[in-house]
Structure formats: C-alpha cells, structure tokens
C-alpha positions in Angstrom: 0.0 0.0 0.0 2.7 2.4 0.9 4.6 1.4 -2.3 1.5 2.2 -4.5 1.0 5.6 -2.7 4.6 6.5 -3.4 4.3 5.6 -7.0 1.2 7.8 -7.3 2.9 10.8 -5.7 5.9 10.5 -8.0 3.6 10.4 -11.1 1.8 13.6 -9.9 5.0 15.5 -9.4 6.2 14.5 -12.9 2.8 15.7 -14.4 3.0 19.0 -12.7 6.6 19.5 -13.8 5.6 18.8 -17.4 2.7 21.2 -17.3 4.9 24.0 -16.0 7.4 23.4 -18.7 4.6 23.5 -21.4 3.1 26.7 -20.1 6.4 28.6 -19.6 7.7 27.9 -23.1 5.4 30.3 -25.0 6.0 33.1 -22.5 9.7 32.7 -22.8 9.4 32.6 -26.6 7.3 35.7 -26.6 9.7 37.5 -24.4 12.6 36.5 -26.5 10.7 37.6 -29.6 10.0 41.0 -28.1 13.6 41.5 -27.1 14.9 40.6 -30.5 12.4 42.7 -32.7 14.2 45.3 -35.0 13.7 49.1 -34.8 11.2 50.8 -37.2 12.7 51.3 -40.7 13.6 54.8 -41.9 10.8 56.5 -43.9 11.6 57.3 -47.5 10.8 60.9 -48.4 11.8 63.6 -50.9 13.4 66.7 -49.6 14.4 70.1 -50.9 16.3 73.1 -49.8 14.4 76.5 -49.9 15.5 79.2 -52.3 16.1 82.7 -51.1 15.3 85.4 -53.8 13.3 88.5 -54.5 9.7 87.6 -55.2 7.4 90.1 -57.0 3.8 90.1 -55.7 1.8 89.8 -58.9 -2.0 90.0 -59.2 -3.5 88.4 -62.3 -6.7 89.1 -64.1 -8.2 88.7 -67.6 -8.4 92.2 -69.2 -10.0 93.7 -72.3 -8.2 96.1 -74.6 -10.1 99.3 -74.8 -9.3 102.6 -76.6 -8.5 105.6 -74.4 -11.1 107.6 -76.3 -13.6 107.2 -79.0 -15.3 110.1 -80.8 -18.4 109.9 -82.9 -18.1 112.5 -85.6 -21.4 114.3 -86.5 -22.2 117.2 -88.7 -23.1 120.4 -86.8 -25.4 121.7 -89.5 -27.8 120.4 -92.1 -26.2 120.2 -95.5 -25.1 117.9 -98.3 -21.8 116.0 -98.4 -19.6 117.6 -101.1 -16.5 115.4 -100.7 -15.2 112.5 -98.6 -11.5 112.9 -97.9 -10.8 109.6 -96.1 -10.9 105.9 -96.5 -12.4 103.4 -94.1 -9.9 102.2 -91.6 -7.4 105.0 -92.3 -5.2 106.5 -89.6 -5.7 110.2 -89.4 -4.0 113.1 -87.6 -5.6 115.6 -85.4 -7.2 118.4 -87.5 -7.1 116.4 -90.7 -9.9 117.1 -93.1 -12.5 114.3 -93.2 -15.5 115.7 -95.0 -16.4 118.8 -97.0 -20.1 119.9 -97.0 -21.8 122.1 -99.5 -20.8 125.6 -98.3 -22.4 127.9 -100.9 -25.1 129.2 -98.5 -22.5 129.7 -95.7 -20.2 131.6 -98.0 -23.1 133.9 -99.1 -23.8 134.6 -95.5 -20.2 135.4 -94.8 -20.1 137.8 -97.7 -23.4 139.5 -96.6 -22.0 139.9 -93.1 -18.8 141.4 -94.4 -20.7 143.9 -96.5 -22.7 144.9 -93.5 -19.5 145.5 -91.5 -18.1 147.6 -94.3 -21.2 149.7 -94.4 -21.1 150.2 -90.7 -17.4 151.2 -90.9 -18.2 153.8 -93.6 -21.2 155.2 -91.6 -19.0 155.4 -88.5 -16.3 157.2 -90.3 -18.8 159.8 -91.6 -20.2 160.4 -88.2 -16.8 160.8 -86.6 -15.8 163.4 -89.2 -19.0 165.3 -88.6 -18.4 165.1 -84.9 -14.8 166.5 -85.2 -16.1 169.4 -87.3 -18.8 170.1 -84.8 -16.4 170.2 -81.9 -14.3 172.8 -83.8 -17.3 174.9 -84.4 -18.3 174.6 -80.7 -14.9 176.0 -79.7 -15.7 179.1 -81.9 -19.2 179.2 -80.5 -20.7 178.7 -84.0 -22.9 175.8 -82.9 -24.9 174.8 -79.9 -23.7 172.3 -77.4 -26.8 170.1 -77.8 -26.0 169.6 -81.5 -22.5 168.3 -80.6 -23.9 166.0 -77.9 -26.3 164.6 -80.4 -23.5 163.8 -82.9 -21.5 162.2 -80.1 -24.4 159.9 -79.3 -24.8 159.0 -83.0 -21.1 158.1 -83.1 -21.4 155.9 -80.1 -24.4 154.1 -81.5 -22.6 153.6 -84.8 -19.6 152.1 -83.0 -21.9 149.7 -81.1 -23.6 148.7 -84.3 -20.2 148.0 -85.9 -19.2 145.8 -83.0 -22.5 143.9 -83.2 -22.1 143.3 -87.0 -18.4 142.3 -86.5 -19.6 139.7 -84.0 -22.3 138.5 -86.5 -19.5 138.2 -89.1 -17.5 136.0 -86.7 -20.6 133.9 -86.0 -21.3 133.2 -89.7 -17.6 132.4 -90.2 -17.9 129.8 -87.5 -21.0 128.4 -89.1 -19.2 128.3 -92.4 -16.4 126.4 -90.7 -18.8 123.6 -89.8 -18.8 122.7 -93.5 -15.2 121.4 -93.2 -15.3 118.5 -90.8 -11.9 117.7 -89.3 -10.6 114.9 -87.1 -11.0 115.8 -83.4 -7.9 113.7 -82.5 -5.3 111.4 -84.0 -6.6 107.8 -84.4 -8.1 105.3 -86.8 -11.4 105.9 -88.5 -14.1 103.2 -88.7 -16.8 102.7 -91.3 -17.7 105.8 -93.3 -21.5 106.1 -93.3 -22.0 108.9 -95.9 -21.0 109.6 -99.4 -20.9 112.6 -101.7 -24.4 113.8 -102.2 -25.7 112.4 -98.9 -27.9 114.7 -96.9 -26.6 115.0 -93.3 -28.1 116.5 -90.2 -26.8 117.0 -86.6 -28.0 113.5 -85.7 -26.2 111.9 -88.6 -23.2 109.8 -87.6 -20.5 110.3 -90.2 -17.7 108.2 -88.9 -16.1 107.1 -85.6 -12.5 108.0 -84.7 -10.7 105.7 -82.2 -7.5 106.6 -80.5 -5.2 103.5 -80.4 -2.0 105.1 -79.0 -1.8 105.0 -76.1 -4.3 102.3 -75.5 -5.8 100.9 -72.3 -6.5 97.5 -70.7 -9.5 97.3 -68.4 -9.9 94.5 -65.9 -11.2 93.9 -62.4 -9.5 92.7 -59.2 -11.0 91.1 -56.1 -11.8 93.6 -53.3 -9.4 91.8 -51.0 -6.5 93.3 -53.0 -7.8 96.9 -52.9 -5.6 97.9 -49.9 -2.3 96.7 -51.4 -3.3 98.1 -54.8 -4.0 101.6 -53.4 -0.8 101.4 -51.4 1.3 100.6 -54.4 -0.4 103.4 -56.4 0.5 105.9 -53.7 4.1 104.8 -53.7 4.4 105.6 -57.4 4.0 104.1 -60.9 2.6 100.6 -60.7 3.9 98.2 -63.4 1.4 96.3 -65.4 2.1 93.7 -68.1 -0.3 92.5 -70.7 1.1 89.8 -73.0 4.6 91.0 -73.9 3.7 94.7 -73.3 4.6 96.7 -70.3 2.6 99.6 -69.1 1.5 101.4 -65.9 -1.6 101.5 -63.9 -3.7 104.6 -64.9 -7.1 104.3 -63.1 -8.6 102.8 -60.0 -12.3 103.1 -59.6 -13.7 105.0 -56.6 -15.8 102.2 -55.4 -16.1 98.4 -55.2 -18.8 96.7 -57.1 -20.9 95.2 -54.2 -22.4 92.6 -56.4 -19.2 91.2 -58.0 -17.0 92.0 -55.0 -14.4 93.5 -57.3 -12.9 96.9 -58.3 -12.4 98.1 -61.8 -8.9 99.3 -62.9 -7.2 100.3 -66.1 -3.6 100.3 -67.3 -2.2 102.4 -70.1 0.2 101.0 -72.8 2.1 102.5 -75.7 0.7 101.1 -78.9 2.5 102.9 -81.8 2.6 99.7 -83.8 -1.1 99.0 -83.2 -0.3 95.5 -81.9 -3.0 95.8 -79.3 -6.5 96.0 -80.7 -9.7 97.1 -79.0 -11.8 94.2 -77.9 -8.9 91.7 -77.4 -8.6 89.6 -74.2 -5.2 89.7 -72.6 -3.7 88.3 -69.4 -3.1 91.4 -67.2 -0.4 91.1 -64.4 -0.1 93.9 -61.8 3.1 94.0 -59.7 2.0 95.6 -56.4 5.3 95.1 -54.5 8.4 92.9 -54.3 9.4 90.7 -51.3 13.1 91.2 -51.0 15.1 88.1 -49.9 12.1 85.9 -49.5 12.3 82.2 -48.6 10.6 80.2 -51.4 9.5 76.6 -51.0 7.2 74.3 -52.9 3.6 74.6 -51.8 3.5 70.8 -51.7 5.8 70.9 -48.6 3.2 72.8 -46.5 0.7 71.1 -44.3 -2.3 72.9 -43.0 -3.7 72.1 -39.6 -6.2 73.7 -37.3 -3.2 75.3 -35.5 -1.8 76.8 -38.8 0.6 75.8 -41.5 3.9 74.0 -40.9 6.6 72.0 -42.7 8.7 69.1 -41.7 12.4 70.1 -41.3 15.1 67.4 -41.3 17.7 67.7 -38.5 21.3 66.6 -38.6 20.4 63.2 -37.1 17.9 62.6 -40.0 14.9 63.1 -37.7 12.2 65.5 -38.5 10.3 68.2 -36.6 7.4 70.5 -37.3 8.3 74.2 -38.0 5.4 76.7 -38.3 5.4 78.8 -41.4 3.2 81.6 -42.9 2.4 81.9 -46.5 3.3 85.4 -47.7 2.6 85.0 -51.4 1.7 82.0 -53.5 2.7 81.9 -57.2 2.4 78.8 -59.4 3.6 75.7 -57.4 5.8 77.7 -55.0 5.2 80.1 -52.2 7.1 82.7 -50.3 6.9 82.0 -46.6 8.1 83.3 -43.2 9.4 81.1 -40.4 12.4 79.6 -42.2 15.9 80.8 -42.5 16.4 79.4 -46.0 19.2 76.9 -45.2 17.0 74.1 -43.9 16.1 70.8 -45.6 12.4 70.3 -45.8 10.2 67.4 -46.8 8.2 67.7 -49.9 6.9 64.1 -50.5 6.1 61.3 -48.1 5.2 63.8 -45.3 1.9 62.0 -44.7 3.8 59.2 -43.0 5.8 61.4 -40.7 5.5 62.7 -37.1 7.9 64.6 -35.0 11.0 62.6 -34.2 10.6 60.1 -37.1 13.8 59.2 -39.0 13.9 59.6 -42.7 15.9 58.1 -45.4 17.7 60.7 -47.5 15.8 61.3 -50.8 16.0 63.7 -53.7 14.0 66.9 -54.1 
C-alpha cells in the first residue's frame, strides 16, 4: 500500500513539472521575440532646400483692350456732303480734313455779313468826321452844345452797331467752318456712313475716330486686393504687363462693385505699332510690391492644420520636426513664406507618414 502511494505521488509530481514546462515555453518565446524585434525602418521621403530670392507680388486678371477715347463725328449743320477725304480704316492726324459739306449758302452769309460790316465802318467814319467838325465849331461858338452832344451819341451808336455786326460776321464764319469737318484727334477711322451727295443733319453719324496710341486695358481685381493696390499706387507708378507689353496703372475706380465684389482698374500702354487692338482679351499682371530676400518653398511641402501651416524640417540626425510657417505670397507651385531661414532641408513628398521625431531616409527633391 505504501509502495503504491509513493508511485502515485511520483507520477503527480512528474505531471506538474511537465505542465509547468509546457506553459512557460510560450511566455519565454514571446519575451525573446519582443527583445529581438528590429527598430522601425527609416521613412523614405523627398526633400528640398528652400531658395532665397526676390519675389514680385503679382495680381493676375483677364483684361479687355479698350481705346483711351472714341469720338463719334457728327455734322453740326444740315447740309449735303460735297466730298469725302478719307478711306475706311485709315489712320488720321488731329485736325485732318475728313468731309467737306456744301458751303455755298454759308459763303453767301459770310459775304453779306462782311458787306454789313463795311457799311457800318463807312457810316461810323462819316459820323466821326462830322463830330470832329462840330467840336471845332463849338470852340468858336458857332454851334450849340446840344448839337455836338447829339452827334457824339450818334457816333457811339454807330460804333456799337459796328461791333455787333463784327460779332455777327465771326458767327457766320464759325457756321461756315462747320462745312469742313476735321478729325478731333489722332486715331483710326471706322466705317464711313455717308458719301458725296448724302444729306446730313446734326443727328447723322458720319464716322467714328478711335485713339489707339496710347491704349488701355480694363480689368477687375477682387476687393481683397484693394488695400495693397492703393498702397502701391500711392508709392508711385505701378507696373502692369499684358502679354509682352509693359505699361502702368492709370485708373482705380472710386468704389467696389458690391455685387461682384471687385474693383475696376485700367492700365495704359504704348501702342504705336497698333499691336493691341480694341476688344482683345489679354492676361493682365499687376506687380504691387516685391518681397526682398524671401524664402521660397514648394507649396506641396506645406501642411495645413487647425493650428496653422507647418513644414517638416530634417535635422542633422535625420529626424524631422514640425516648424510653423506663414504663406506670404503664392505663385504657381511655389510660395514665399516666413518662419524659415532658407538653409533648412524640408520634406516635400512622403510627409503623410511622418510625425515629430521620425527618422527619414535621404531622398531627392
């Protein structure tokens, strides 16, 4: 009995020892595995070094080429066209003769007024002579004072009549001048709407003269740029480019369109070769200021968060950290920012896998 009990106790001890060995093996294996696991691999990213340079702040808009002035030429009297001195589309100089109207009636009126003036001059000369003689007789007391006073009044009246008729002569000469219609300014004429023999009135449009040099480009800018636009205009001439042409800002409207939320502006350009034509659409670029020595980085390197924008900067140990930046001006795929010195290495691609302290593998920008 004692022998059987001893054998049973020995078997139990062996079973407990085996169970302990089985249960401890996975724990030791797990502990060994945890101890031997490798460190996280370096994250592959692309990096770039910022560029320090002057950055012009340019506002862009689509503009329309417009003439600086357009004049509709009308007749100032009712008459018949005698001769047309221009061709459609011709460039004319200021004061150049465009049309001649029938001036026979006007010339007759001028001649009649001239004759009236000559008659007044002759009458005045006779009265002045009589007055001088009367004055001599008055000194010798051969004539009454009242007679001399009457002659002096007649002389004054004759002089006034002469001045009135001289003014009438000038008026009919002005009227006669309306029969020669001249260009009010230098420019290009449009379609000619009348021909020799056409009856024209004051309401009749003869031709349109458009000034092409200088020429203007009209466009609008968002109201958010009004402040810097006005500040630039106060500092001096504001450079504007349209296509390959360079000009200057010439006009800023006095109010913002509340519906469109934009302000109208114009720029003036030299156009002696008539390369810019009214009605054309052009890309207008207004340089309002220049950021001197700005730090320029790709916009793709910037990350926006509720706390603001930041970039990942690579340290000497190849770990990254977040550096806050502020976008000063964006242009194309780049942006001028503050918050960087310009000598850092920043991450451009692969930043979605990063966090502060992560190690990166050197890449190419």
